[in-house]
C-alpha positions in Angstrom: 0.0 0.0 0.0 1.7 3.2 -1.2 1.9 6.3 1.1 1.9 8.9 -1.6 0.3 12.0 -0.1 -0.7 15.5 -1.1 0.0 18.6 1.0 -1.7 18.8 4.4 -5.4 19.4 4.2 -6.0 23.1 5.2 -9.5 22.4 6.5 -9.7 22.0 10.3 -12.6 20.5 12.1 -15.4 23.1 12.3 -16.4 22.3 15.8 -15.9 19.9 18.7 -19.2 18.1 19.6 -20.2 17.3 23.2 -18.4 14.1 24.1 -19.5 11.3 26.4 -17.5 10.5 29.5 -15.8 7.6 27.8 -14.2 9.7 25.0 -11.8 12.6 24.9 -10.3 14.6 22.0 -6.6 15.1 22.8 -3.3 15.7 20.9 -1.8 12.4 19.8 1.5 11.5 18.1 3.0 14.4 16.2 0.5 16.7 18.0 -2.2 15.4 15.7 -5.8 15.5 17.1 -7.2 12.1 18.0 -10.2 10.8 19.8 -9.4 8.4 22.6 -12.2 6.0 23.6 -12.0 4.1 26.9 -15.4 2.5 27.4 -16.5 -0.6 29.4 -16.7 -2.7 26.3 -13.4 -1.6 24.6 -10.8 1.1 24.0 -9.8 2.7 20.7 -7.8 5.5 19.1 -9.0 7.5 16.1 -7.0 10.3 14.4 -9.0 13.0 12.6 -6.2 12.9 9.9 -7.8 10.3 7.6 -10.5 9.4 10.1 -7.8 6.8 10.9 -8.5 4.2 13.6 -5.1 3.1 14.9 -6.1 1.0 17.9 -8.9 -1.2 19.1 -8.7 -3.4 22.2 -11.8 -5.3 23.3 -12.1 -5.2 27.1 -10.0 -7.9 28.6 -8.3 -8.6 25.3 -5.2 -7.4 23.5 -4.5 -5.1 20.6 -6.3 -6.2 17.4 -5.0 -3.5 15.1 -1.4 -3.2 13.9 0.1 0.3 13.6 3.8 0.6 12.7 6.1 1.9 15.4 7.6 4.0 12.6 4.4 5.5 11.3 4.5 9.2 10.5 2.0 11.5 12.2 2.4 14.8 10.4 -1.1 15.5 9.1 0.0 15.0 5.5 1.4 11.5 5.0 -1.0 8.5 5.4 -0.5 6.7 8.6 1.2 3.3 8.2 -1.1 0.7 9.7 -4.4 1.0 11.5 -7.4 1.2 9.1 -6.8 3.6 6.3 -9.8 4.6 4.3 -9.2 4.1 0.6 -11.6 6.4 -1.3 -12.9 7.5 -3.7 -10.6 5.0 -5.5 -8.4 2.1 -4.7 -4.7 2.0 -5.8 -4.7 4.0 -9.1 -8.4 3.7 -9.6 -10.5 1.3 -11.8 -8.8 2.7 -14.9 -5.3 3.0 -13.5 -5.0 6.7 -13.9 -5.9 8.3 -10.5 -3.6 10.1 -8.1 -2.7 10.0 -5.2 -2.6 6.3 -4.7 -5.7 5.1 -2.8 -7.5 8.5 -3.0 -7.7 11.5 -0.8 -9.7 10.0 2.1 -6.8 8.8 4.1 -4.8 12.0 3.9 -7.6 14.5 4.5 -8.7 16.1 7.8 -12.1 14.7 8.8 -14.6 16.4 11.0 -15.7 14.7 14.2 -19.5 15.0 14.0 -20.6 13.2 17.1 -19.7 10.6 19.8 -22.2 8.8 22.0 -22.5 5.8 24.2 -24.2 2.6 23.2 -26.4 0.3 25.3 -23.7 -2.4 25.0 -21.1 -0.3 26.8 -19.3 1.0 23.7 -19.0 4.3 21.9 -20.4 5.2 18.5 -18.4 7.8 16.6 -19.4 9.6 13.5 -16.9 11.5 11.2 -17.5 13.3 8.0 -15.9 15.1 5.1 -17.1 16.8 1.9 -14.6 17.2 -1.0 -14.6 17.0 -4.8 -18.3 16.6 -5.2 -18.4 13.8 -2.7 -19.9 13.7 0.8 -18.5 10.9 3.1 -19.8 9.7 6.5 -17.9 7.2 8.6 -19.5 5.5 11.5 -17.2 3.7 14.0 -18.8 1.5 16.6 -16.3 0.7 19.3 -17.4 -2.3 21.4 -16.7 -5.9 22.0 -16.9 -6.1 18.2 -15.6 -3.3 15.9 -18.3 -2.2 13.4 -17.4 0.2 10.6 -19.7 1.7 8.0 -18.5 4.1 5.3 -21.2 5.9 3.3 -20.6 8.0 0.2 -23.0 10.5 -1.5 -22.4 12.2 -4.7 -23.0 16.0 -4.9 -21.8 16.2 -8.6 -24.1 17.3 -11.4 -23.3 14.1 -13.3 -22.4 10.5 -12.5 -19.1 9.7 -10.8 -17.4 6.3 -10.4 -16.1 5.4 -6.9 -14.3 2.6 -5.2 -13.7 2.1 -1.5 -11.7 -0.2 0.9 -11.4 -0.4 4.6 -7.7 -1.3 4.5 -7.5 -3.1 7.9 -4.1 -4.0 9.2 -4.6 -6.8 11.7 -2.1 -7.5 14.5 -0.9 -11.1 14.5 1.7 -12.9 16.5 3.5 -14.6 13.6 2.1 -14.2 10.1 3.8 -17.4 9.0 1.7 -19.4 11.5 -1.6 -17.7 10.6 -4.3 -19.6 8.7 -6.8 -17.6 6.7 -10.0 -19.5 6.0 -13.3 -18.7 4.3 -11.8 -17.8 0.9 -11.6 -21.4 -0.3 -12.8 -21.8 -3.9 -12.8 -18.0 -4.4 -11.4 -16.4 -7.5 -8.8 -13.7 -7.0 -6.5 -11.4 -8.9 -2.9 -11.9 -7.9 -1.5 -8.4 -8.3 2.1 -9.6 -7.9 1.8 -11.8 -11.0 -1.2 -10.1 -12.8 -2.9 -13.5 -13.1 -6.4 -14.7 -12.1 -6.4 -17.7 -9.7 -8.7 -19.8 -7.6 -8.0 -20.3 -3.9 -7.3 -23.9 -3.0 -7.6 -24.7 0.7 -6.7 -22.3 3.5 -4.3 -19.4 2.8 -1.0 -19.4 4.5 1.5 -16.6 4.1 5.1 -17.5 3.3 6.0 -14.6 1.1 4.6 -11.3 -0.3 0.8 -11.4 -0.8 -1.3 -8.9 -2.7 -4.6 -10.4 -3.8 -8.1 -9.1 -4.6 -10.7 -11.8 -4.0 -14.3 -12.0 -5.3 -15.8 -12.8 -1.9 -18.7 -11.6 0.3 -18.7 -14.0 3.2 -16.8 -13.9 6.5 -13.1 -14.5 6.6 -11.4 -16.1 9.6 -7.8 -15.4 10.7 -6.6 -18.1 13.1 -3.6 -16.9 15.0 -2.0 -19.6 17.2 0.8 -17.3 18.4 -1.8 -15.0 20.1 -4.3 -17.7 20.8 -7.2 -16.1 19.0 -9.3 -16.2 15.9 -10.4 -12.9 14.2 -13.5 -12.9 12.0 -13.8 -10.1 9.4 -17.3 -9.9 7.9 -17.9 -7.4 5.1 -21.2 -5.6 4.5 -22.1 -4.8 0.9 -18.4 -5.5 0.2 -18.0 -7.8 -2.9 -14.2 -7.9 -2.5 -11.7 -9.0 0.1 -8.1 -7.8 -0.2 -5.3 -9.7 1.5 -1.9 -8.0 1.7 1.5 -8.4 3.3 4.6 -6.8 1.9 7.0 -9.4 3.3 10.6 -8.5 4.2 11.7 -6.9 1.0 8.5 -4.9 0.7 8.8 -3.7 4.3 12.3 -2.5 3.7 11.1 -0.2 0.9 8.8 1.7 3.3 10.5 4.3 5.4 7.6 4.3 7.8 7.6 0.6 8.5 10.2 -1.5 10.4 12.0 -4.1 8.4 10.7 -6.9 10.6 7.2 -5.6 11.2 5.8 -7.5 8.3 5.8 -10.6 10.5 3.3 -9.0 13.0 0.6 -7.8 10.5 -1.7 -9.0 7.9 -4.2 -6.8 5.9 -7.6 -8.4 5.4 -9.9 -5.7 4.1 -13.5 -5.4 3.0 -13.7 -3.5 -0.3 -15.5 -2.8 -3.5 -13.0 -2.2 -6.3 -12.2 -2.8 -9.9 -15.1 -4.3 -11.7 -17.2 -3.5 -8.6 -16.6 0.2 -8.7 -20.0 2.0 -8.3 -21.3 4.8 -10.4 -23.2 7.3 -8.3 -25.7 9.7 -10.0 -26.5 13.1 -8.6 -27.6 12.8 -4.9 -27.2 9.0 -4.9 -25.6 7.2 -1.9 -23.7 4.0 -1.4 -22.3 2.3 1.7 -19.7 -0.4 2.6 -18.9 -1.8 5.9 -17.1 -4.4 8.0 -17.3 -6.1 11.4 -14.4 -7.5 13.2 -14.8 -9.9 16.1 -12.4 -11.9 18.3 -12.7 -15.3 20.0 -10.1 -17.3 21.9 -8.8 -20.5 20.5 -9.8 -23.6 22.5 
């Protein structure tokens, strides 16, 4: 995942909404504004730069989201790790001619619209941005499960084609010991070889991986090193992207440690390529994901 970025977004959040007792807006790394959530059900950290969630810990559990120790927090560069929002295109876009890579969503300043408690002991956060004839709302439900919903609405006078991905970096104990299931029999584009393949059996990572699957069901990441199983269930997301840069790829990133590839795996809900959506004037479209954790027996 490239970290090409435009200059810092000049738009600052218009206001600070009233926050519940379990949430606080404070300066984070690099002095960047972030929302800290410490609720009975879970804790989390969300930066306004990119509406970027960098941490989620279910109560009594351990960190589920990987964020690089070398990530840059300068309000311009995309944060390495966490859950970047790829929009309104993925990579270079469906036609391969868009810049910056993965769109402007992850490098723009979002507005914190609201934060409220939930009956389950969590916190519901709503962030938004309006840019380039597109209005985006991002709902983050922090609880024993992490629920994310991204909604896009076109304000253009004519149709515009959009893609989106919730580029989730999962924290794992040892990526070589992880088993990814749920994708069996699914077709995928291997972006490393530019070939179309079919998944046979469980996916195990033993080298660089960059695949876009045609898949809408849940995906399970069994992690024996951390003694847990993560389930990633997309909502209205026809694609699953699996990515790990491996050692050589990690060395090419100035904002990622050379050995950090072994403690992360991206499994992301997406709608990209042939599943790009054309929005007419005033039309809306949503994509989401739910992440849950269970211990291994």
